[in-house]
C-alpha positions in Angstrom: 71.6 124.8 91.4 74.9 123.5 89.9 78.0 123.6 92.1 81.5 123.9 90.7 84.1 121.7 92.2 87.5 123.3 92.7 90.6 121.3 93.4 93.1 122.3 96.0 95.6 123.5 93.3 93.0 125.8 91.8 92.1 127.3 95.1 95.8 128.1 95.9 96.4 130.1 92.7 96.2 133.9 92.9 93.2 135.7 91.4 95.3 137.7 88.9 98.6 136.7 87.3 99.6 140.2 86.1 98.7 142.4 83.3 100.0 142.5 79.8 101.7 145.8 80.6 103.8 144.2 83.3 104.8 141.5 80.9 105.8 144.0 78.3 107.9 146.0 80.8 109.7 142.9 82.1 110.5 141.8 78.5 111.7 145.3 77.6 114.0 145.5 80.7 115.4 142.0 79.9 116.1 143.0 76.3 117.9 146.1 77.3 120.1 144.2 79.8 120.8 141.5 77.2 121.7 144.1 74.6 124.2 145.9 76.9 125.8 142.6 78.1 126.0 141.4 74.4 127.7 144.7 73.4 130.1 144.5 76.4 131.2 141.0 75.5 131.0 140.9 71.7 130.9 144.5 70.5 133.7 146.7 69.1 136.3 147.8 71.7 135.0 151.4 72.0 131.3 150.3 72.4 132.4 147.4 74.7 134.2 149.9 77.0 131.1 152.1 77.2 128.9 149.1 77.9 131.1 147.9 80.7 131.0 151.4 82.2 127.2 151.3 82.0 127.1 147.9 83.7 129.4 149.3 86.5 127.0 152.3 86.8 124.1 149.9 87.2 125.8 148.3 90.2 125.2 151.6 92.1 128.7 151.7 93.4 130.3 155.1 93.0 133.1 155.3 90.5 136.4 156.2 92.1 137.2 159.9 91.7 140.0 160.6 89.3 143.3 161.5 91.0 144.2 165.2 91.0 147.1 166.0 88.9 150.3 166.5 90.9 151.8 169.9 90.3 155.2 169.9 88.5 158.2 170.8 90.7 158.9 173.8 88.4 155.4 175.2 88.9 155.5 174.8 92.7 158.8 176.8 92.8 157.2 179.6 90.8 154.3 179.9 93.2 156.4 179.9 96.4 158.0 183.3 95.6 
């Protein structure tokens, strides 16, 4: 009965290296990130601003809440009556 000889390097490799679907998903994710970063750096100003906001959103840090408008002095006098 023939015996196969395996080297130490072959024995250390995992049995499966991933499916084609995993490769496609990683490539898709990397292309989306590359497209957004490219738009943020080299796109028109309006699209660049949107891309930078999207990148900020991807960081998972909450955006600061917009400040509440301060009432005008005239309006506050009217409501005190």
